[in-house]
C-alpha positions as CSV (number, residue, x, y, z in Angstrom):
1,M,85.1,125.6,131.2
2,S,84.1,121.9,131.1
3,G,82.8,122.4,127.4
4,L,86.1,124.2,126.8
5,R,88.4,121.5,128.2
6,A,86.3,119.0,126.8
7,Q,87.0,120.3,123.1
8,K,90.5,120.7,123.8
9,K,90.9,116.8,124.7
10,A,89.1,116.1,121.8
11,D,91.6,118.0,119.9
12,K,94.4,116.7,121.1
13,N,93.1,113.4,120.3
14,R,92.7,113.9,116.9
15,R,96.2,115.1,116.3
16,I,97.3,112.0,118.2
17,L,95.3,110.0,115.8
18,E,96.3,111.9,112.5
19,A,99.9,111.8,114.0
20,A,99.5,108.2,114.2
21,T,98.0,107.3,110.6
22,T,100.5,109.5,108.7
23,L,103.2,107.3,110.4
24,F,101.7,104.5,109.9
25,R,101.6,105.1,106.6
26,K,105.2,106.2,106.3
27,V,107.2,103.8,108.1
28,G,104.3,100.8,108.6
29,Y,102.6,100.2,111.6
30,D,105.1,97.5,113.4
31,S,107.9,100.2,112.7
32,A,106.0,103.4,113.9
33,R,107.6,104.3,117.3
34,I,105.1,106.2,120.0
35,E,107.9,108.6,120.8
36,D,107.4,109.5,117.1
37,I,104.3,110.1,116.8
38,A,103.4,111.9,120.0
39,E,106.2,114.2,119.0
40,M,104.5,114.5,115.4
41,A,101.3,115.4,117.6
42,G,103.1,117.6,119.6
43,V,102.4,116.2,122.9
44,S,104.5,114.5,125.3
45,V,104.8,110.5,125.8
46,G,103.1,110.7,129.1
47,T,100.1,112.6,127.3
48,F,99.8,110.1,125.0
49,Y,99.6,107.5,127.7
50,N,96.7,109.4,128.8
51,Y,94.7,108.7,125.8
52,F,96.0,105.6,124.4
53,K,97.3,102.6,126.3
54,N,99.5,101.5,123.2
55,K,99.7,101.5,118.9
56,G,96.9,98.7,119.2
57,D,94.6,101.1,121.3
58,M,95.5,103.9,119.0
59,L,95.3,101.8,115.6
60,M,91.0,100.1,117.3
61,A,90.7,104.3,117.9
62,T,91.3,104.6,114.4
63,V,89.0,101.8,113.0
64,S,86.1,103.3,115.0
65,M,86.5,106.7,114.0
66,E,86.6,105.4,110.1
67,V,83.3,103.5,110.9
68,E,81.6,106.4,113.1
69,E,81.8,108.2,110.3
70,V,80.5,105.8,107.2
71,L,77.7,105.0,109.7
72,T,76.3,108.6,110.2
73,A,76.9,109.0,106.1
74,G,75.1,105.6,105.6
75,D,72.0,106.8,107.7
76,A,71.8,109.8,105.4
77,I,71.5,107.0,102.5
78,I,69.0,104.8,104.0
79,A,66.7,108.1,104.7
80,R,66.6,108.9,100.8
81,E,63.7,107.6,98.7
82,H,65.4,104.9,96.5
83,E,63.3,102.9,93.5
84,D,65.7,100.8,92.9
85,V,67.3,97.7,95.0
86,A,70.7,97.6,93.2
87,T,71.2,100.8,93.3
88,A,70.6,101.7,96.9
89,L,73.4,98.8,97.7
90,F,75.6,100.3,95.6
91,E,75.1,103.9,97.3
92,L,75.9,102.4,100.8
93,I,78.0,100.0,100.1
94,G,80.2,102.6,97.9
95,K,80.2,104.8,100.7
96,Y,81.8,101.8,103.3
97,Y,84.8,101.1,100.2
98,D,85.3,105.3,99.3
99,H,85.6,105.6,102.5
100,S,87.7,102.8,104.1
101,L,91.4,103.8,103.4
102,T,90.5,107.8,104.4
103,Y,92.5,106.9,107.8
104,L,93.4,103.4,107.2
105,S,96.4,101.8,104.3
106,K,95.6,98.1,103.4
107,E,98.3,97.7,105.7
108,M,97.1,99.0,108.6
109,W,93.4,97.6,108.0
110,R,95.3,93.8,107.7
111,T,96.8,94.6,111.1
112,A,93.8,95.3,112.6
113,M,92.0,92.3,111.0
114,S,95.2,89.8,112.3
115,L,95.0,91.4,115.9
116,S,91.4,90.7,116.2
117,I,91.6,87.2,114.7
118,A,94.9,86.3,116.5
119,Q,93.1,87.7,119.6
120,P,89.4,86.9,120.4
121,E,88.9,87.5,123.3
122,T,91.0,90.7,123.8
123,P,89.2,94.4,123.9
124,F,90.4,95.0,120.8
125,S,88.9,92.1,119.3
126,Q,86.2,92.2,121.0
127,R,85.4,96.4,119.7
128,Y,85.9,95.5,116.3
129,T,83.8,92.7,116.2
130,A,81.0,95.1,117.5
131,L,81.5,97.6,114.8
132,D,81.3,95.0,112.2
133,H,78.2,94.3,113.9
134,R,76.7,97.7,113.9
135,L,77.7,97.7,109.7
136,S,76.0,94.8,108.9
137,K,73.0,95.8,111.0
138,Q,72.9,98.8,108.7
139,V,72.6,97.0,105.4
140,C,69.6,95.1,107.0
141,D,68.1,98.7,108.1
142,L,68.6,99.9,104.4
143,I,66.6,96.5,103.2
144,R,63.9,97.0,105.8
145,A,63.5,100.8,104.5
146,L,63.4,99.6,100.9
147,Q,61.1,97.3,101.8
148,D,58.8,99.8,103.8
149,R,58.5,101.7,100.7
150,G,57.1,98.8,98.6
151,V,60.6,98.8,96.8
152,V,61.9,95.0,98.2
153,R,58.8,92.1,98.4
154,K,57.2,91.6,101.5
155,D,58.0,88.3,102.0
156,V,61.9,89.1,102.2
157,D,63.7,88.8,105.4
158,C,65.6,91.9,105.8
159,D,67.8,90.5,108.7
160,A,68.8,87.7,107.3
161,T,69.5,88.9,103.6
162,G,71.3,92.1,105.1
163,E,73.6,89.6,106.7
164,L,74.3,87.5,103.8
165,V,74.9,91.0,102.0
166,F,77.0,92.3,104.7
167,N,79.3,88.9,104.9
168,N,80.0,89.1,100.7
169,V,80.8,92.7,101.9
170,N,83.2,92.3,104.2
171,M,84.7,89.2,102.5
172,M,85.5,91.0,99.3
173,F,87.2,94.3,101.5
174,I,89.1,91.0,103.0
175,E,90.5,90.4,99.6
176,F,90.6,94.1,98.6
177,V,92.9,95.0,101.6
178,K,95.7,91.9,100.3
179,D,95.7,92.9,97.2
180,E,97.8,96.1,96.4
181,E,96.9,96.5,93.2
182,M,93.2,96.3,93.4
183,D,91.5,100.0,93.3
184,V,88.0,100.4,95.0
185,D,86.7,101.1,91.9
186,G,87.1,97.5,91.1
187,L,85.9,96.1,93.9
188,K,82.4,98.6,93.9
189,A,81.9,96.9,90.2
190,S,82.7,93.8,91.5
191,V,80.7,93.6,94.8
192,A,77.8,95.2,92.4
193,R,77.8,92.1,90.1
194,Q,77.6,89.8,92.8
195,N,74.1,91.7,94.5
196,A,72.7,92.1,91.1
197,P,71.3,89.1,91.2
198,L,69.9,89.4,94.8
199,A,68.5,92.4,94.1
200,S,66.4,91.0,91.3
201,L,65.2,88.6,93.4
202,M,64.1,90.8,96.2
203,S,62.5,93.7,94.2
204,V,58.9,94.3,93.6
205,K,57.9,93.8,89.8
206,T,56.7,97.0,88.5
207,D,55.6,95.3,85.3
């Protein structure tokens, strides 16, 4: 019975998040009312507050859901037998970018970023930073896996290089969400071009 209750709770949580993201896209984060989110999700306002303290808490939960899914997909990419550094980076980073607008709009990402920066001591900011660190670590893990397979040179510092790559990934994503006209394909192409020289320097030369 406890398993069934947990499943029902998870389903309700997901329903509230889906209602919120739908409404955020429709009217904007600031204009979305908790009463309307609850109604769209088919729950009472009291039930909503059993799951989330406020809209910011719900936005962070959505960001967390997005990142957890890309981390899982990223682990599968790392497990593949890549033979080329640039291609492996393109696949992993491309997964991050391709999934980025599944639940959140650019406006929602801007809101999440601004909340994180404006209130650095809050749980919201700390969770946002922790998710970024997990993504950064995954890029480091990819480079280390490539090194273990003999694709990346043994003298490459995998953590320093992975952090460098992720910092650029993050910076370019900020530029992406600031520009409503930029599309994901353009973003991926720009980052691939920027990563190409570094990938070449890291690679074990086969000729």
